[in-house]
Backbone as a printed PyTorch tensor [residue, N CA C, xyz], in Angstrom:
tensor([[[-11.7760,  -9.8940,  29.8460],
         [-12.0460, -11.2360,  29.4370],
         [-11.7500, -10.8730,  28.1500]],

        [[-11.2900, -12.0290,  27.2730],
         [-10.9440, -12.1920,  25.7440],
         [-11.6300, -13.1080,  25.9050]],

        [[-12.2930, -13.0430,  24.7320],
         [-13.5380, -14.9230,  24.0610],
         [-12.7360, -15.0870,  22.9370]],

        [[-11.4380, -16.0650,  22.5500],
         [-11.0140, -16.2310,  21.3440],
         [-12.2060, -16.8280,  20.2150]],

        [[-13.1390, -16.4380,  19.3520],
         [-13.6380, -17.1850,  17.9460],
         [-13.1630, -18.4180,  18.0060]],

        [[-12.4260, -19.1030,  17.2220],
         [-11.6770, -19.7070,  17.3020],
         [-10.3870, -20.2320,  17.1290]],

        [[ -8.9970, -20.9470,  16.9570],
         [ -7.9720, -20.9540,  16.6060],
         [ -7.3240, -21.2320,  15.7210]],

        [[ -7.4600, -19.8110,  14.8240],
         [ -6.9730, -19.1220,  13.8930],
         [ -5.7640, -18.8110,  14.1530]],

        [[ -4.3440, -18.7470,  13.5020],
         [ -3.6420, -17.8150,  14.0740],
         [ -4.1530, -15.5560,  14.5390]],

        [[ -4.3240, -15.6660,  13.5890],
         [ -4.8390, -14.1880,  13.4480],
         [ -6.2620, -13.8700,  13.9730]],

        [[ -6.7900, -14.5210,  15.0570],
         [ -7.7470, -15.1160,  16.3190],
         [ -7.4100, -15.0920,  17.2000]],

        [[ -5.9120, -15.4330,  17.6420],
         [ -5.6390, -16.1620,  19.0300],
         [ -4.2720, -15.6780,  19.0840]],

        [[ -3.5100, -14.9660,  18.0440],
         [ -2.1100, -14.7560,  18.3130],
         [ -1.6290, -14.1040,  19.8320]],

        [[ -2.3670, -13.2350,  19.9070],
         [ -1.6400, -12.2830,  21.1290],
         [ -2.6990, -13.3150,  22.3690]],

        [[ -2.7960, -13.9570,  23.1660],
         [ -3.9750, -14.2010,  23.6520],
         [ -2.4630, -14.0180,  24.9530]],

        [[ -2.0770, -14.7140,  25.1170],
         [ -0.6000, -15.0010,  26.4560],
         [ -0.9260, -13.4090,  27.0120]],

        [[  0.1490, -12.6090,  25.4010],
         [ -0.1100, -10.9350,  26.1130],
         [ -1.4000, -11.0340,  26.5700]],

        [[ -2.3420, -10.5830,  26.5160],
         [ -3.5490, -10.0540,  26.8010],
         [ -3.6450, -10.8550,  28.2840]],

        [[ -3.3960, -11.9380,  28.4000],
         [ -3.4560, -12.8150,  29.4040],
         [ -2.3040, -12.0150,  30.8180]],

        [[ -1.4730, -11.6930,  30.4180],
         [  0.0350, -11.4780,  30.8720],
         [ -0.1790,  -9.5890,  31.5990]],

        [[ -1.3050,  -9.2390,  30.6300],
         [ -1.7950,  -7.8210,  31.2450],
         [ -3.4930,  -8.1450,  31.9140]],

        [[ -3.9700,  -9.0400,  31.6820],
         [ -4.6350,  -9.1610,  33.1650],
         [ -6.1630,  -9.9010,  32.7540]],

        [[ -6.0660, -10.0620,  31.8690],
         [ -6.8640, -10.3110,  30.6370],
         [ -7.6320, -11.9770,  31.2520]],

        [[ -8.5490, -12.6630,  30.9100],
         [ -8.7250, -13.5880,  31.4150],
         [ -9.3520, -14.1290,  29.8940]],

        [[ -8.4730, -15.5520,  29.6180],
         [ -9.2470, -16.1890,  28.4410],
         [ -9.5840, -16.9090,  28.4330]],

        [[-10.7790, -17.1100,  27.1280],
         [-11.8090, -17.6410,  27.7060],
         [-11.8860, -19.1450,  25.9140]],

        [[-12.1590, -19.5390,  26.2520],
         [-11.9710, -20.7790,  24.8270],
         [-13.3260, -21.6610,  24.7010]],

        [[-13.3180, -22.6070,  23.5200],
         [-13.7310, -23.8850,  24.1680],
         [-12.4460, -24.6460,  23.7490]],

        [[-13.0980, -26.0520,  24.2000],
         [-11.8810, -26.8270,  24.1150],
         [-10.9280, -26.8380,  23.3110]],

        [[-11.2920, -27.7050,  21.8820],
         [-10.2640, -27.3140,  21.4300],
         [ -9.1510, -26.2290,  21.0970]],

        [[ -9.9790, -25.2860,  20.8700],
         [ -9.2350, -23.8750,  20.9870],
         [ -8.3380, -23.6250,  22.3290]],

        [[ -8.6290, -24.3510,  23.6530],
         [ -7.6230, -24.4170,  24.4480],
         [ -6.0000, -25.1470,  24.3900]],

        [[ -6.5590, -26.2630,  23.9510],
         [ -5.7050, -27.3730,  23.0770],
         [ -4.3200, -26.8220,  22.1050]],

        [[ -5.1500, -25.9750,  21.8700],
         [ -4.5300, -25.4630,  20.2690],
         [ -3.4710, -24.6180,  20.8620]],

        [[ -4.0310, -23.3560,  21.8050],
         [ -3.3890, -22.3320,  22.4440],
         [ -2.1060, -23.0890,  23.2990]],

        [[ -2.3360, -23.8700,  23.8910],
         [ -1.7240, -24.5700,  25.0910],
         [ -0.7700, -24.8450,  24.5480]],

        [[ -0.5260, -25.8020,  23.1850],
         [  0.6510, -26.4580,  22.6590],
         [  0.5240, -25.8750,  20.6030]],

        [[  0.7270, -24.7800,  20.7440],
         [  0.8750, -24.0080,  19.8250],
         [  0.4440, -25.1460,  18.1620]],

        [[  0.2790, -25.9050,  18.1140],
         [ -0.6990, -26.6530,  17.3710],
         [ -0.6440, -26.4940,  16.0450]],

        [[ -0.4860, -27.1250,  15.1260],
         [ -0.3350, -26.8030,  13.5740],
         [ -2.1830, -26.6210,  13.4630]],

        [[ -2.8390, -26.8100,  14.1870],
         [ -3.8710, -26.0370,  14.3740],
         [ -4.2860, -24.3020,  13.8080]],

        [[ -3.6440, -23.5580,  14.2590],
         [ -2.8340, -22.1000,  14.3490],
         [ -2.8190, -21.9030,  13.0970]],

        [[ -2.2100, -22.1730,  12.4790],
         [ -1.6910, -22.0150,  11.5090],
         [ -3.2030, -21.2890,  10.4100]],

        [[ -2.9890, -20.2430,   9.9950],
         [ -3.4410, -19.7590,   8.8840],
         [ -3.2120, -19.7650,   7.5830]],

        [[ -4.0500, -21.1180,   6.9070],
         [ -3.8040, -21.7530,   5.6220],
         [ -4.1780, -20.9020,   4.8530]],

        [[ -4.6300, -20.1930,   3.9850],
         [ -4.8560, -19.1340,   3.1900],
         [ -3.9870, -17.8780,   3.1180]],

        [[ -2.9840, -17.8280,   3.9610],
         [ -1.8410, -17.0320,   4.2980],
         [ -0.7950, -17.5030,   4.6650]],

        [[  0.0310, -17.7500,   3.6740],
         [  1.6390, -18.5600,   3.4290],
         [  2.3480, -17.5030,   4.4330]],

        [[  2.3520, -16.1480,   4.7630],
         [  2.9410, -15.3380,   5.8470],
         [  2.7970, -15.1580,   6.6250]],

        [[  1.2950, -15.6820,   6.7670],
         [  1.1640, -15.5840,   8.4400],
         [  1.7630, -17.6840,   9.3880]],

        [[  1.4710, -18.5400,   7.7950],
         [  2.5950, -19.6520,   9.2710],
         [  4.2820, -19.4910,   9.7160]],

        [[  4.6130, -18.4780,   9.3790],
         [  5.6910, -18.2760,  10.4130],
         [  5.4460, -17.6460,  11.6920]],

        [[  4.4100, -17.6460,  12.0770],
         [  3.3510, -17.0510,  13.3540],
         [  3.8210, -17.6970,  14.7460]],

        [[  3.4870, -19.2410,  13.7470],
         [  3.4240, -20.6740,  15.5460],
         [  4.7360, -20.5240,  15.7220]],

        [[  5.6570, -20.5120,  14.8590],
         [  7.1160, -20.9010,  15.6000],
         [  6.7190, -19.4850,  16.5800]],

        [[  6.3850, -18.3030,  16.6630],
         [  6.6390, -17.0900,  17.2560],
         [  5.8070, -17.1250,  18.0410]],

        [[  4.2310, -18.0270,  18.3870],
         [  3.4930, -18.3520,  19.1260],
         [  3.7310, -18.4950,  20.4610]],

        [[  3.6920, -17.6700,  21.4990],
         [  3.6600, -17.8130,  23.2110],
         [  2.4190, -18.6180,  23.0900]],

        [[  2.4210, -19.8840,  23.9750],
         [  1.5760, -21.2280,  23.9820],
         [  1.0710, -20.0060,  26.2130]],

        [[ -0.1260, -20.2880,  26.0030],
         [ -0.9250, -20.4480,  27.1520],
         [ -1.9700, -21.1060,  27.6600]],

        [[ -2.1690, -21.0180,  28.6140],
         [ -3.5730, -21.7820,  29.3370],
         [ -4.8610, -21.2880,  28.6560]],

        [[ -6.0200, -21.5050,  28.7980],
         [ -7.3560, -20.7950,  29.1900],
         [ -8.1410, -21.1890,  30.0910]],

        [[ -7.9490, -19.6510,  30.9830],
         [ -8.6660, -19.4750,  32.1800],
         [ -9.6000, -19.9910,  32.2000]],

        [[-10.8780, -19.9430,  31.1170],
         [-11.9860, -20.6630,  31.0360],
         [-12.0620, -21.6430,  30.3270]],

        [[-13.1250, -23.0650,  30.1990],
         [-13.2350, -23.3160,  28.6340],
         [-14.6240, -23.8330,  29.1510]],

        [[-15.1850, -23.1250,  27.6600],
         [-16.8300, -23.4220,  27.4230],
         [-16.9140, -24.2730,  27.0570]],

        [[-17.3540, -26.0950,  28.1480],
         [-17.9130, -26.7940,  27.7130],
         [-18.5480, -27.3510,  26.8150]],

        [[-20.0320, -26.8820,  26.6970],
         [-21.0310, -26.6230,  25.7370],
         [-21.6170, -25.7240,  25.3530]],

        [[-22.4670, -26.0620,  24.4400],
         [-23.8760, -24.2240,  24.1150],
         [-24.8670, -24.7170,  25.2350]],

        [[-24.6530, -23.3170,  25.8700],
         [-24.9230, -22.8500,  26.8300],
         [-24.8560, -20.9060,  26.9590]],

        [[-26.0790, -20.7810,  28.3200],
         [-25.7190, -19.8180,  28.4480],
         [-24.8370, -19.3940,  29.7750]],

        [[-23.8190, -18.4500,  29.5750],
         [-22.5980, -18.1670,  30.7480],
         [-22.5400, -16.8150,  30.9920]],

        [[-22.1910, -16.4560,  32.7060],
         [-21.8240, -15.0320,  32.5890],
         [-20.6340, -15.0800,  32.9000]],

        [[-19.7030, -14.0130,  32.0040],
         [-18.7050, -13.1360,  31.8990],
         [-18.3750, -11.9070,  32.8280]],

        [[-18.0900, -11.7460,  33.3930],
         [-17.5720, -10.4180,  33.9950],
         [-18.7610,  -9.4440,  34.1080]],

        [[-20.4190, -10.2530,  34.7120],
         [-21.5720, -10.0540,  34.6370],
         [-22.3600,  -9.6280,  33.7070]],

        [[-21.8890, -10.1950,  32.7440],
         [-22.0800,  -9.9160,  31.1480],
         [-23.3190, -11.7200,  30.5080]],

        [[-24.4790, -11.1530,  30.7030],
         [-24.7520, -12.9500,  29.9060],
         [-24.9130, -12.7730,  28.6360]],

        [[-23.9580, -14.1690,  28.2160],
         [-23.9070, -14.7550,  27.1790],
         [-24.3070, -15.8680,  26.7780]],

        [[-24.9880, -16.0440,  25.5270],
         [-25.6790, -16.8340,  24.8260],
         [-24.7080, -17.5910,  23.8810]],

        [[-23.9150, -18.7300,  23.9830],
         [-22.4820, -19.3860,  23.3800],
         [-22.7230, -20.3140,  22.4040]],

        [[-22.8140, -20.5230,  21.1410],
         [-22.7920, -21.3750,  20.5940],
         [-21.9770, -22.2840,  20.2370]],

        [[-21.3430, -23.5800,  20.4360],
         [-20.0330, -24.5160,  19.6480],
         [-20.3450, -24.1560,  18.8680]],

        [[-19.4770, -24.3690,  17.9320],
         [-19.7250, -24.4700,  16.2290],
         [-18.1670, -25.2640,  15.9330]],

        [[-18.4500, -26.2050,  14.4480],
         [-16.8180, -27.1310,  14.5100],
         [-17.0870, -27.4590,  12.8600]],

        [[-18.1080, -26.4880,  12.3470],
         [-17.9240, -26.4410,  10.6790],
         [-16.5490, -25.4290,  10.4880]],

        [[-16.5150, -24.3930,  10.3520],
         [-15.5310, -23.5280,  10.6440],
         [-14.1980, -24.2810,  10.5210]],

        [[-14.0070, -23.8950,  11.8270],
         [-13.3320, -24.8420,  12.7090],
         [-13.3770, -25.7800,  14.1630]],

        [[-12.7570, -26.0470,  14.5330],
         [-12.9300, -27.1420,  15.5750],
         [-13.2610, -25.8940,  17.0990]],

        [[-14.3510, -25.8810,  17.6310],
         [-14.4790, -25.1270,  18.4150],
         [-14.3520, -23.4960,  18.3890]],

        [[-15.0270, -23.4200,  17.7240],
         [-15.3240, -22.0700,  17.2010],
         [-16.6250, -22.3110,  17.9490]],

        [[-17.0380, -20.6780,  18.4620],
         [-17.9730, -19.8680,  19.5550],
         [-18.5100, -18.7490,  18.2420]],

        [[-19.9960, -19.1890,  18.5460],
         [-20.5310, -17.7780,  18.0160],
         [-21.4240, -17.2190,  19.7570]],

        [[-20.9790, -15.7340,  19.6750],
         [-21.7110, -15.4900,  20.7410],
         [-22.9690, -14.8120,  20.6610]],

        [[-24.0870, -14.5730,  21.6820],
         [-25.2380, -13.5450,  21.3530],
         [-25.1480, -12.7440,  22.8090]],

        [[-25.3120, -11.8690,  23.1840],
         [-25.3980, -10.9950,  24.5990],
         [-25.9220,  -9.7320,  24.1760]],

        [[-26.4260,  -9.2140,  25.3330],
         [-27.1060,  -7.4070,  24.7720],
         [-26.0800,  -6.5610,  24.6960]],

        [[-26.4120,  -6.0180,  23.9850],
         [-25.6600,  -4.5560,  23.9990],
         [-26.2780,  -3.4850,  24.1480]],

        [[-26.3070,  -2.4600,  24.9690],
         [-27.8030,  -0.6610,  25.0800],
         [-29.2280,  -1.6100,  24.6690]],

        [[-29.4980,  -2.6910,  24.9830],
         [-31.1420,  -3.5540,  25.0620],
         [-30.7680,  -3.5510,  23.4750]],

        [[-29.8000,  -3.7660,  22.8970],
         [-29.4310,  -4.9370,  21.3660],
         [-29.3520,  -5.8410,  21.3660]],

        [[-29.3100,  -6.7720,  20.7450],
         [-29.0870,  -8.1780,  20.7490],
         [-27.7240,  -8.6110,  19.6830]],

        [[-27.0060,  -8.3860,  20.0710],
         [-25.5290,  -8.5770,  19.3330],
         [-24.9470, -10.0200,  18.9000]],

        [[-24.4750, -10.1820,  17.9030],
         [-24.4080, -11.7260,  17.4000],
         [-22.5380, -10.9160,  17.4670]],

        [[-21.4360, -12.1990,  17.8430],
         [-20.4490, -12.0070,  17.5530],
         [-20.1370, -13.3950,  16.8240]],

        [[-19.8710, -13.7140,  15.8300],
         [-19.3920, -14.5130,  14.6310],
         [-18.1740, -14.7530,  14.2030]],

        [[-17.5150, -14.3530,  14.6590],
         [-16.0460, -14.6740,  14.4720],
         [-16.0540, -14.9430,  12.5640]],

        [[-15.2440, -16.0590,  12.3940],
         [-15.3260, -16.0060,  11.2260],
         [-16.2050, -16.5160,  10.0230]],

        [[-17.2520, -17.3570,  11.4950],
         [-18.6140, -18.0320,  10.9960],
         [-19.6090, -17.2050,  10.3560]],

        [[-19.8300, -16.2420,  10.4620],
         [-21.0670, -15.3410,   9.5280],
         [-20.3970, -13.9840,   8.5670]],

        [[-19.7430, -13.6520,   7.7690],
         [-18.8800, -12.3480,   7.5470],
         [-20.3400, -11.9990,   6.4000]],

        [[-20.1380, -10.2390,   7.1160],
         [-20.9470,  -9.3810,   6.4270],
         [-20.4480,  -8.7930,   4.7830]],

        [[-21.3440,  -8.9170,   3.4850],
         [-20.5060,  -8.4170,   2.0990],
         [-20.7860,  -6.8680,   2.7070]],

        [[-19.8360,  -6.2360,   1.6350],
         [-20.0610,  -4.9570,   2.4090],
         [-21.3820,  -4.0010,   1.5700]],

        [[-21.5080,  -3.3600,   2.3250],
         [-22.5340,  -2.4520,   2.4040],
         [-24.4450,  -3.1730,   3.1820]],

        [[-23.4150,  -4.1110,   3.4580],
         [-24.8000,  -5.1250,   4.4600],
         [-25.8420,  -5.6480,   3.2690]],

        [[-25.1250,  -5.4440,   1.9170],
         [-26.3790,  -6.2890,   0.9810],
         [-26.7720,  -7.9490,   1.2940]],

        [[-25.5270,  -8.9140,   2.2390],
         [-25.7620,  -9.8000,   2.0130],
         [-25.0210, -10.7080,   3.7260]],

        [[-24.8320, -11.4890,   3.6810],
         [-24.6390, -12.4170,   3.9650],
         [-23.4540, -13.2450,   3.4820]],

        [[-22.1030, -13.9400,   4.1520],
         [-21.6870, -14.7960,   3.4130],
         [-21.1460, -15.8180,   4.3080]],

        [[-20.5310, -17.1750,   4.5150],
         [-20.0120, -17.9520,   5.3920],
         [-18.7470, -17.8060,   5.3610]],

        [[-17.7240, -17.5020,   6.9380],
         [-16.5160, -17.4400,   6.4430],
         [-15.4150, -18.2740,   5.9470]],

        [[-14.5440, -18.0590,   5.9060],
         [-13.7620, -18.6750,   4.8920],
         [-13.5670, -20.7230,   4.5940]],

        [[-13.1950, -21.0990,   4.0370],
         [-13.6280, -22.4760,   4.2500],
         [-12.4060, -23.5570,   3.2400]],

        [[-11.1470, -22.2540,   3.8840],
         [-10.0390, -23.1570,   3.1330],
         [ -9.2570, -23.9920,   4.6980]],

        [[ -9.4910, -24.0140,   5.4360],
         [ -9.1240, -24.5760,   6.3830],
         [ -9.6180, -25.9080,   5.9440]],

        [[ -8.1060, -26.5050,   6.9660],
         [ -8.0220, -28.1160,   7.0260],
         [ -9.5980, -29.0470,   7.7250]],

        [[ -9.4210, -27.9900,   8.7690],
         [-10.5830, -28.5390,   9.7410],
         [-11.9940, -28.6770,   8.6630]],

        [[-12.2570, -27.4630,   8.1050],
         [-13.5000, -26.8890,   7.5590],
         [-14.6900, -28.4400,   6.8580]],

        [[-15.4930, -28.1790,   7.9740],
         [-16.1710, -29.3700,   7.0070],
         [-17.7140, -28.5460,   6.1070]],

        [[-17.9030, -28.5950,   5.4690],
         [-19.5490, -28.1520,   4.7650],
         [-20.1870, -28.4990,   5.3990]],

        [[-20.3970, -29.7680,   5.7170],
         [-22.0360, -30.1840,   6.2270],
         [-22.3420, -30.2640,   7.5410]],

        [[-21.2930, -30.1240,   8.4910],
         [-21.3430, -29.7730,   9.7990],
         [-21.7200, -27.8990,   9.8250]],

        [[-21.2130, -27.3670,   9.0990],
         [-21.4020, -26.0150,   8.2790],
         [-22.6350, -25.7800,   8.3600]],

        [[-22.8830, -26.3470,   7.7740],
         [-24.5110, -26.2200,   6.6830],
         [-25.8390, -26.3830,   7.7800]],

        [[-25.3660, -27.3700,   8.2010],
         [-25.9450, -28.1530,   9.1970],
         [-25.9690, -26.4760,  10.7860]],

        [[-24.9410, -26.4690,  11.1080],
         [-24.9660, -25.1340,  11.8240],
         [-25.7070, -23.8670,  11.4250]],

        [[-25.2950, -23.3580,  10.5840],
         [-25.8140, -22.3580,   9.6430],
         [-27.5570, -22.9640,   9.7970]],

        [[-28.1410, -23.6200,   9.5180],
         [-29.2490, -23.8200,   9.8980],
         [-29.8140, -23.7560,  10.7560]],

        [[-29.1550, -23.9740,  11.7950],
         [-29.7670, -24.1500,  13.3410],
         [-29.8030, -22.8660,  13.7580]],

        [[-28.4270, -21.8220,  13.4540],
         [-28.0730, -19.9080,  13.5290],
         [-29.2850, -19.8490,  13.1400]],

        [[-29.9830, -19.9750,  11.9140],
         [-30.7780, -19.2770,  10.2150],
         [-32.1080, -18.8580,  11.3420]],

        [[-32.2530, -19.6420,  12.7220],
         [-33.4980, -18.9320,  13.3590],
         [-33.0570, -17.1850,  14.4540]],

        [[-32.2290, -17.5320,  14.3120],
         [-31.8370, -16.0170,  15.0950],
         [-32.7040, -14.9590,  14.5540]],

        [[-32.5040, -13.8350,  15.3470],
         [-33.0460, -12.6420,  14.5520],
         [-31.3870, -11.6260,  15.3620]],

        [[-30.5790, -11.0270,  15.1080],
         [-30.0670, -10.3520,  15.8740],
         [-30.1870,  -9.1170,  15.6840]],

        [[-29.9150,  -8.0090,  16.4450],
         [-29.8910,  -6.8980,  16.3160],
         [-28.8440,  -6.1300,  15.1850]],

        [[-27.8150,  -6.9450,  15.9960],
         [-26.2570,  -6.5180,  15.1860],
         [-25.9190,  -7.7280,  15.1680]],

        [[-25.1860,  -7.4610,  13.4250],
         [-23.8530,  -9.2190,  13.8330],
         [-22.7000,  -7.9450,  13.4860]],

        [[-21.9110,  -8.5750,  14.5410],
         [-19.9530,  -8.2860,  14.8240],
         [-19.4490,  -9.4850,  14.6350]],

        [[-18.5780,  -9.1710,  13.5640],
         [-17.8150, -10.7780,  12.3860],
         [-16.4220, -10.2690,  13.2500]],

        [[-15.7880, -11.3130,  12.9230],
         [-14.2980, -11.2300,  13.5610],
         [-13.4320, -10.2950,  12.4150]],

        [[-14.3640,  -9.9620,  10.7910],
         [-13.4910,  -9.5340,   9.8690],
         [-14.4650,  -8.8660,   9.3920]],

        [[-13.7310,  -7.3140,   8.1900],
         [-14.5180,  -6.9280,   7.6750],
         [-15.8560,  -5.7020,   8.2770]],

        [[-16.7810,  -6.0760,   7.3590],
         [-17.8200,  -4.9180,   7.3490],
         [-18.6590,  -5.3100,   9.1080]],

        [[-19.4780,  -4.4290,   9.9360],
         [-20.1140,  -5.1090,  10.8280],
         [-21.5280,  -4.8530,  10.2490]],

        [[-22.6800,  -5.0220,  10.8290],
         [-23.9640,  -5.4770,  10.5080],
         [-24.7030,  -4.6960,  11.8610]],

        [[-25.0440,  -3.2520,  11.2420],
         [-26.0480,  -2.8380,  12.3950],
         [-27.1270,  -2.0370,  11.8180]],

        [[-27.5640,  -2.5510,  11.0860],
         [-28.9570,  -2.7350,  10.7960],
         [-29.7430,  -3.6260,   9.7290]],

        [[-30.9000,  -4.2300,  10.0550],
         [-31.3690,  -5.0150,   9.5680],
         [-30.6330,  -6.6880,   9.4680]],

        [[-29.9490,  -7.0730,  10.8370],
         [-29.0340,  -7.7490,  10.9600],
         [-30.1840,  -9.2800,  11.3710]],

        [[-31.4760,  -9.1740,  11.7480],
         [-32.5240, -10.0980,  11.7690],
         [-31.4570, -11.1290,  10.7690]],

        [[-31.6340, -10.5000,   8.9680],
         [-31.8370, -11.3180,   8.0620],
         [-30.9330, -11.9150,   7.8770]],

        [[-29.3340, -11.5240,   7.9720],
         [-28.1190, -12.1340,   7.5320],
         [-28.1110, -13.6480,   8.0220]],

        [[-28.4910, -14.4060,   9.8330],
         [-28.4350, -15.6540,   9.9180],
         [-29.3260, -16.3100,   8.0990]],

        [[-30.3490, -16.2540,   8.3140],
         [-30.6330, -16.7120,   7.2740],
         [-30.4350, -16.6600,   6.1420]],

        [[-30.4600, -15.4130,   5.8710],
         [-29.0970, -15.0680,   4.4710],
         [-27.6350, -16.1860,   4.1640]],

        [[-27.5490, -15.9940,   4.9590],
         [-25.8920, -17.2640,   5.5930],
         [-26.2530, -18.1880,   4.7950]],

        [[-27.0590, -19.2970,   5.5910],
         [-27.9490, -20.5300,   5.8050],
         [-28.3200, -20.5920,   3.8980]],

        [[-29.2770, -19.7520,   3.7690],
         [-29.8820, -20.0830,   1.9910],
         [-29.1030, -19.6230,   1.4510]],

        [[-27.5670, -19.2470,   1.2540],
         [-26.6740, -18.9350,  -0.0160],
         [-26.0450, -20.4280,   0.3920]],

        [[-25.5380, -20.5920,   1.5420],
         [-25.0230, -22.2550,   1.8900],
         [-25.5770, -23.5910,   0.9440]],

        [[-26.9410, -23.3430,   1.4510],
         [-27.7100, -24.3500,   0.9030],
         [-27.5330, -24.2400,  -0.7560]],

        [[-27.8840, -22.8040,  -1.4740],
         [-27.6040, -22.6030,  -2.7480],
         [-26.1500, -23.5160,  -3.2660]],

        [[-25.4090, -22.8010,  -2.9410],
         [-23.8460, -23.1740,  -3.0340],
         [-23.8790, -24.8790,  -2.7970]],

        [[-24.2310, -25.1840,  -2.5320],
         [-24.2330, -26.9670,  -1.7690],
         [-25.4630, -27.5120,  -2.7680]],

        [[-26.2290, -26.7420,  -3.1310],
         [-27.0770, -27.5810,  -4.2240],
         [-26.9750, -27.7540,  -5.3600]],

        [[-25.7740, -26.1170,  -5.8680],
         [-24.9270, -25.8390,  -6.9280],
         [-24.0850, -27.3650,  -7.0110]],

        [[-23.2320, -27.5320,  -5.9850],
         [-22.5930, -28.4920,  -6.2510],
         [-22.7060, -30.0080,  -6.5680]],

        [[-23.6610, -30.0400,  -5.9720],
         [-23.8310, -31.5770,  -5.7230],
         [-24.7110, -32.0060,  -6.8940]],

        [[-25.9270, -31.0730,  -7.6810],
         [-26.2680, -31.2700,  -8.2010],
         [-25.9520, -30.2180,  -9.9150]],

        [[-24.4940, -30.2450, -10.1620],
         [-24.7530, -29.1580, -11.3500],
         [-25.2880, -29.3160, -12.8060]]])
C-alpha cells in the first residue's frame, strides 16, 4: 500500500510504477483526480527542473479514495487520516501506531527543523496554497501529541514530537500576525 500525502510530483511521481508492482494506491479525491489526468497540479512549482516530469508522468487510477477525515483500516493497520487543503488540495496527514508509539505522517504539511529545534509549515509557494485554511488546519492539529513525526522531507522527529504540532501552529500564527500587522 502507498498512501499519497498530496499531489506534488515529488510525492506521487512513481504511483503507477508502485501500482504495477502490486501496491494499492491510496489518496484523497483531489489527488486521485490529479494522478488520473496528469494535471498541472502535479507540477512542483518551486523547482522548475521538475516541471518536465509532468510530461512523462504515467497516469493511474487510485485503488482507494479517502472520502473524508476519519479512521481507516489499511492492510490491517489503523490510520486516523485528516484531509488537509491548506498546503495543497487533498493533502493527507495520517496518524498510526508503530511499536506502541503514535506516529504522525505529515507529507509537506509540517516539517521539522534540523536538530528537532522547532517545526515549520511546509513549502507555501504552490498555486493552491491557502494560508488561512492552512492556519485553521494547523490550529486543529495543534492539540495532537504524537510520539514521532515523519514528514515527507528532511528531519524526522523521534523525540519531543508532542510539542511540534503546537510549535508549527504558533510559528504560523506569529508569521500571519506579522504580515497582518507590520
